[in-house]
Residue frames relative to the residue before (quaternion, step in Angstrom):
aa qw qx qy qz dx dy dz
M 1.0000 0.0000 0.0000 0.0000 0.00 0.00 0.00
G 0.6335 0.5510 -0.3309 0.4308 3.59 0.99 -0.80
N 0.6526 0.5081 -0.3151 0.4655 3.60 0.98 -0.81
F 0.6194 0.5418 -0.3412 0.4543 3.58 1.05 -0.77
L 0.6804 0.4818 -0.2908 0.4695 3.58 0.87 -0.94
H 0.6397 0.5206 -0.3261 0.4620 3.58 1.00 -0.77
S 0.6907 0.4575 -0.2884 0.4802 3.60 0.87 -0.90
H 0.6078 0.5417 -0.3505 0.4630 3.60 1.08 -0.69
G 0.6510 0.5125 -0.3065 0.4686 3.59 0.98 -0.85
A 0.6352 0.5241 -0.3239 0.4657 3.57 1.04 -0.76
V 0.6354 0.5189 -0.3262 0.4697 3.59 1.04 -0.76
V 0.6533 0.5033 -0.3102 0.4729 3.57 0.91 -0.91
N 0.6503 0.5164 -0.3143 0.4601 3.58 0.95 -0.88
T 0.6445 0.5150 -0.3162 0.4684 3.59 0.99 -0.82
I 0.6380 0.5148 -0.3218 0.4737 3.59 0.99 -0.81
L 0.6396 0.5199 -0.3218 0.4658 3.58 1.00 -0.80
L 0.6681 0.5021 -0.3018 0.4588 3.59 0.93 -0.88
I 0.6568 0.4944 -0.3089 0.4782 3.58 0.93 -0.87
S 0.6578 0.5099 -0.3082 0.4607 3.58 0.95 -0.84
A 0.6319 0.5212 -0.3299 0.4693 3.59 1.01 -0.78
A 0.6693 0.4970 -0.3010 0.4631 3.58 0.87 -0.94
F 0.6441 0.5134 -0.3177 0.4698 3.58 0.98 -0.84
S 0.6444 0.5255 -0.3157 0.4570 3.57 0.96 -0.86
Y 0.6612 0.4921 -0.3016 0.4793 3.58 0.91 -0.89
S 0.6742 0.5120 -0.3007 0.4391 3.59 0.91 -0.90
V 0.6612 0.4715 -0.3059 0.4970 3.57 0.93 -0.86
G 0.5943 0.5463 -0.3532 0.4730 3.59 1.13 -0.64
G 0.6410 0.5190 -0.3113 0.4721 3.58 1.04 -0.77
Y 0.6035 0.5464 -0.3394 0.4712 3.55 1.10 -0.73
Y 0.7020 0.4413 -0.2661 0.4916 3.57 0.90 -0.91
M 0.5408 0.5841 -0.4043 0.4505 3.58 1.19 -0.39
K 0.6404 0.5134 -0.3095 0.4802 3.56 1.01 -0.85
L 0.7014 0.4714 -0.2665 0.4634 3.59 0.92 -0.93
S 0.6098 0.5845 -0.3492 0.4056 3.60 1.17 -0.47
E 0.2732 -0.7955 0.4901 0.2287 3.56 1.33 -0.26
G 0.7711 -0.3579 0.1731 0.4973 3.53 0.65 1.19
L 0.6014 -0.5879 0.3216 0.4350 3.57 1.17 0.72
T 0.4495 0.6933 -0.4508 0.3378 3.59 1.09 0.71
K 0.6816 0.4214 -0.2827 0.5272 3.60 1.25 -0.21
G 0.5229 -0.7161 0.3814 0.2615 3.54 -0.64 1.21
G 0.7029 0.4863 -0.2889 0.4312 3.59 0.67 -1.07
P 0.7101 0.4348 -0.2762 0.4801 3.59 0.70 -0.99
T 0.6177 0.5470 -0.3487 0.4446 3.60 1.05 -0.71
G 0.6451 0.5136 -0.3170 0.4685 3.59 0.97 -0.80
L 0.6552 0.5021 -0.3087 0.4726 3.56 1.02 -0.78
V 0.5836 0.5619 -0.3698 0.4550 3.60 1.07 -0.67
W 0.6964 0.4697 -0.2782 0.4659 3.58 0.74 -1.05
G 0.6816 0.5040 -0.2956 0.4405 3.58 0.85 -0.94
L 0.6984 0.4696 -0.2756 0.4645 3.57 0.88 -0.93
F 0.6426 0.5041 -0.3326 0.4715 3.59 1.01 -0.72
C 0.6408 0.5053 -0.3270 0.4767 3.60 1.01 -0.74
L 0.6365 0.5166 -0.3253 0.4714 3.59 0.98 -0.79
G 0.6462 0.5193 -0.3158 0.4615 3.59 0.95 -0.87
A 0.6558 0.5039 -0.3092 0.4694 3.58 0.97 -0.85
L 0.6338 0.5304 -0.3238 0.4606 3.58 1.00 -0.81
L 0.6836 0.4872 -0.2862 0.4621 3.59 0.84 -0.97
Q 0.6640 0.4940 -0.3041 0.4717 3.57 0.96 -0.86
T 0.6272 0.5408 -0.3317 0.4517 3.59 1.02 -0.75
V 0.6505 0.5001 -0.3097 0.4806 3.57 0.97 -0.85
A 0.6497 0.5192 -0.3167 0.4560 3.60 0.98 -0.83
M 0.6474 0.5449 -0.3207 0.4255 3.59 1.06 -0.69
R 0.4829 0.6658 -0.4446 0.3548 3.60 1.20 -0.21
H 0.8135 0.2406 -0.0877 0.5221 3.57 1.00 -0.81
A 0.7205 0.3533 -0.2486 0.5425 3.58 1.19 0.42
E 0.6043 -0.5556 0.4262 0.3801 3.54 -1.23 0.40
M 0.5575 -0.6214 0.4339 0.3389 3.56 -1.02 0.79
T 0.6578 0.5326 -0.3332 0.4154 3.58 0.86 -0.91
V 0.6821 0.4688 -0.2906 0.4802 3.57 0.88 -0.90
T 0.6573 0.5250 -0.3107 0.4425 3.57 0.86 -0.97
Y 0.6847 0.4986 -0.2855 0.4484 3.56 0.82 -1.01
I 0.6892 0.4786 -0.2855 0.4631 3.57 0.87 -0.95
V 0.6303 0.5258 -0.3365 0.4616 3.61 0.98 -0.77
V 0.6654 0.4894 -0.3109 0.4701 3.60 0.88 -0.90
L 0.6574 0.5045 -0.3198 0.4594 3.61 0.88 -0.86
G 0.6606 0.5118 -0.3082 0.4547 3.58 0.97 -0.83
L 0.6707 0.4780 -0.2965 0.4835 3.57 0.91 -0.90
E 0.6203 0.5444 -0.3336 0.4557 3.55 1.08 -0.75
A 0.6467 0.5200 -0.3163 0.4597 3.58 0.98 -0.82
I 0.6496 0.5027 -0.3123 0.4771 3.58 0.97 -0.85
A 0.6682 0.4921 -0.2986 0.4714 3.59 0.89 -0.92
A 0.6335 0.5324 -0.3344 0.4511 3.61 1.00 -0.78
L 0.6256 0.5290 -0.3330 0.4667 3.57 1.01 -0.78
L 0.6836 0.4831 -0.2852 0.4669 3.59 0.90 -0.92
L 0.6450 0.5064 -0.3242 0.4716 3.61 0.97 -0.80
G 0.6522 0.5122 -0.3117 0.4639 3.57 0.97 -0.85
L 0.6616 0.5153 -0.2964 0.4570 3.56 1.00 -0.84
F 0.7999 0.3576 -0.1672 0.4520 3.57 0.67 -1.13
F 0.7978 0.3149 -0.1655 0.4869 3.61 1.02 -0.65
L 0.7585 0.3328 -0.2046 0.5216 3.60 1.17 -0.43
G 0.4555 -0.7211 0.4240 0.3046 3.58 1.29 0.02
E 0.3612 0.7311 -0.5025 0.2873 3.58 1.14 0.53
G 0.4973 -0.6875 0.4534 0.2729 3.55 -1.09 0.71
V 0.2574 -0.7210 0.6197 0.1728 3.52 -1.34 0.39
T 0.1457 -0.7879 0.5960 0.0536 3.53 -0.80 1.07
L 0.6797 -0.4591 0.3703 0.4361 3.54 -1.29 0.18
V 0.6333 0.5339 -0.3316 0.4516 3.59 1.00 -0.80
K 0.6474 0.5031 -0.3200 0.4747 3.61 0.96 -0.81
L 0.6591 0.5077 -0.3128 0.4583 3.59 0.94 -0.84
I 0.6402 0.5032 -0.3242 0.4815 3.59 0.97 -0.79
G 0.6370 0.5327 -0.3222 0.4546 3.58 0.98 -0.82
V 0.6647 0.4908 -0.2979 0.4780 3.58 0.95 -0.88
L 0.6247 0.5295 -0.3337 0.4669 3.59 1.01 -0.74
L 0.6563 0.5014 -0.3102 0.4709 3.59 0.94 -0.84
I 0.6291 0.5211 -0.3286 0.4739 3.59 1.03 -0.77
A 0.6613 0.5108 -0.3080 0.4548 3.59 0.89 -0.94
V 0.6458 0.5029 -0.3191 0.4777 3.60 0.97 -0.81
G 0.6395 0.5320 -0.3211 0.4526 3.57 0.99 -0.80
I 0.6387 0.5228 -0.3207 0.4646 3.58 1.00 -0.82
V 0.6508 0.5099 -0.3132 0.4673 3.58 0.94 -0.91
V 0.6521 0.5090 -0.3187 0.4627 3.60 0.92 -0.86
L 0.6848 0.4871 -0.2935 0.4557 3.61 0.88 -0.88
R 0.7069 0.4627 -0.2648 0.4649 3.60 1.01 -0.74
S 0.6406 0.5401 -0.3437 0.4241 3.63 1.18 -0.24
């Protein structure tokens, strides 16, 4: 029973980390659309999504080391930002960007193991 609860907690923590990174990344997308925080709607979404990301990451830190939690969220956020830029902002992807994302993904796997 103890292993089940431990693994269940790890799953919940992972969901919190992924959700925090997604929230920050989508907030970054709206940061771009806010044109320097000059447009009301996107600016409100930036603040709301960043606050939500901070809340989720804070809850995840209750049961994990800050260093691992912070780095995992930053890494996932970077990957999500690349995908949002590619698919929604028409930004290009170069070999260097792909290698960088691969290195980030490997780093996340190493930290989570």
